[in-house]
Legacy VTK file of the C-alpha trace (Angstrom):
# vtk DataFile Version 3.0
C-alpha trace
ASCII
DATASET POLYDATA
POINTS 167 float
143.793 80.087 -76.730
140.760 78.339 -75.242
140.709 76.570 -71.879
140.909 73.167 -73.530
144.148 74.142 -75.284
145.516 75.711 -72.103
144.987 72.435 -70.240
146.832 70.510 -72.943
149.677 73.025 -72.895
149.831 72.859 -69.114
150.033 69.059 -69.219
152.967 69.279 -71.601
154.713 71.822 -69.361
154.290 69.625 -66.301
155.565 66.513 -68.093
158.592 68.452 -69.370
159.450 69.607 -65.854
159.192 66.122 -64.349
160.156 63.526 -66.953
163.953 63.861 -66.694
164.077 63.713 -62.903
165.458 60.667 -61.162
163.814 58.964 -58.193
165.815 60.940 -55.631
165.135 64.301 -57.293
161.437 63.555 -57.587
161.034 62.553 -53.942
163.470 64.824 -52.076
161.821 67.563 -50.035
163.395 71.015 -50.406
162.763 71.492 -46.651
161.110 69.438 -43.923
157.927 71.516 -44.080
157.766 71.648 -47.897
156.391 69.194 -50.440
158.664 67.237 -52.743
158.093 67.432 -56.503
156.466 64.017 -56.209
154.070 65.328 -53.570
153.249 68.384 -55.668
152.440 66.103 -58.596
150.377 63.789 -56.392
148.480 66.832 -55.092
147.824 67.902 -58.706
146.563 64.405 -59.506
144.241 64.363 -56.475
143.037 67.903 -57.186
142.322 67.200 -60.827
140.364 64.076 -59.908
138.270 66.176 -57.526
137.826 68.910 -60.137
136.612 66.306 -62.656
134.037 64.974 -60.175
132.864 68.486 -59.332
132.466 69.350 -63.011
130.591 66.093 -63.672
128.277 66.757 -60.720
127.819 70.382 -61.730
126.762 69.324 -65.218
123.885 67.348 -63.670
122.658 70.302 -61.605
120.236 73.010 -62.636
121.212 75.906 -64.876
121.795 79.310 -63.305
120.825 82.640 -64.805
124.281 83.785 -63.857
127.042 82.702 -61.532
129.130 85.453 -59.980
132.732 85.481 -61.141
135.085 84.792 -58.272
138.648 86.136 -57.895
140.290 82.811 -58.804
143.302 84.665 -60.204
144.422 85.069 -56.570
145.613 81.458 -56.722
148.402 82.509 -59.084
149.898 84.779 -56.393
152.546 82.515 -54.915
153.287 84.960 -52.106
149.971 83.827 -50.622
149.911 80.372 -49.052
146.780 78.275 -49.441
146.030 75.308 -47.220
145.145 72.265 -49.261
141.971 70.473 -48.184
142.735 67.171 -46.464
141.290 65.206 -49.392
143.828 66.792 -51.786
146.896 66.442 -49.552
149.556 64.183 -51.025
150.910 61.007 -49.543
154.322 60.814 -47.914
154.995 57.688 -49.982
157.564 58.076 -52.758
156.758 57.644 -56.450
158.868 56.897 -59.464
158.636 59.209 -62.457
156.845 56.719 -64.705
154.095 55.981 -62.170
153.628 59.665 -61.410
153.377 60.590 -65.091
150.875 57.750 -65.596
148.696 59.071 -62.762
148.816 62.600 -64.141
148.047 61.412 -67.670
145.135 59.314 -66.430
143.558 62.162 -64.467
143.997 64.643 -67.320
142.490 62.196 -69.812
139.491 61.677 -67.518
138.960 65.423 -67.291
139.328 65.890 -71.044
136.815 63.085 -71.642
134.332 64.860 -69.382
134.899 68.102 -71.301
134.696 66.374 -74.688
131.310 64.944 -73.711
129.844 68.454 -73.523
128.274 69.360 -76.850
127.469 72.957 -75.987
130.441 74.431 -74.104
128.444 77.583 -73.293
126.673 75.495 -70.649
129.859 75.716 -68.563
129.061 79.330 -67.700
125.496 78.408 -66.670
126.324 75.476 -64.413
128.103 75.634 -61.075
129.548 73.518 -58.305
130.645 74.376 -54.787
134.378 74.945 -54.337
135.872 74.679 -50.813
137.571 78.092 -51.009
135.457 80.072 -53.487
131.944 78.764 -52.885
129.656 78.455 -55.921
131.912 78.556 -58.956
130.818 78.289 -62.571
132.144 75.179 -64.284
133.948 77.485 -66.683
135.810 78.985 -63.727
136.490 75.505 -62.327
138.371 74.698 -65.530
140.182 78.024 -65.506
141.071 77.511 -61.841
142.500 74.078 -62.595
144.825 75.675 -65.141
145.850 78.482 -62.744
146.378 75.990 -59.920
148.534 73.768 -62.102
150.592 76.741 -63.307
151.174 77.775 -59.694
152.570 74.344 -58.910
154.620 74.123 -62.117
156.354 77.326 -60.992
156.869 75.749 -57.570
158.489 72.716 -59.258
160.734 75.000 -61.317
161.815 76.768 -58.121
162.680 73.476 -56.427
164.668 72.358 -59.462
166.531 75.668 -59.500
167.325 75.647 -55.779
168.384 72.000 -55.881
170.258 72.469 -59.201
168.300 69.724 -60.969
169.049 71.202 -64.391
LINES 1 168
167 0 1 2 3 4 5 6 7 8 9 10 11 12 13 14 15 16 17 18 19 20 21 22 23 24 25 26 27 28 29 30 31 32 33 34 35 36 37 38 39 40 41 42 43 44 45 46 47 48 49 50 51 52 53 54 55 56 57 58 59 60 61 62 63 64 65 66 67 68 69 70 71 72 73 74 75 76 77 78 79 80 81 82 83 84 85 86 87 88 89 90 91 92 93 94 95 96 97 98 99 100 101 102 103 104 105 106 107 108 109 110 111 112 113 114 115 116 117 118 119 120 121 122 123 124 125 126 127 128 129 130 131 132 133 134 135 136 137 138 139 140 141 142 143 144 145 146 147 148 149 150 151 152 153 154 155 156 157 158 159 160 161 162 163 164 165 166
C-alpha cells in the first residue's frame, strides 16, 4: 500500500472512531492532565495543517542529493511521551462531532490536493523541510510521519473509549 492509500485508510479509521461519539464523550478528558478525544482530533487537525505547509514549502526548496532517513518510527512507541509544539497544541474549547469531522476532512483534503499536484512523486525523496523534532526530513518521510502520528493518536482514542466504555 502506498502512502497516499495509507492516509486515506487512516482518515477512515479516525472517522470511524469518532463519528458515533456524543458531545460529552468527545469532550470529556480521561484525566485532568490528559487530552479529550476532541483535543486529540484538534491536535491532529493542527498538525496536519502544519505538515501540509511544510510539504508545500519543501516542494519549493532545492533538491538534495540525499536526505538522511530519520527514526520516525519512534513516534509509534506510545510508551514514549512527546511534547507537542505550542503551535500544534489543541484548544480547551469543546467541539461537536460534526464540526470536528469537518475540520479533519478539510485538512486531509488540503494535504491530498498538495500531494495530487505533484506529477513526479519521486521528488518527495529529494526534497526536505525542517521538522521540530527530527530536523531535516525528506518530504516522503513527512508524509510517512503524518500517518504514524495519526495512528498513534487513533490508538490513544481507542484506549480512551475502552477505559470510558464508549463502545
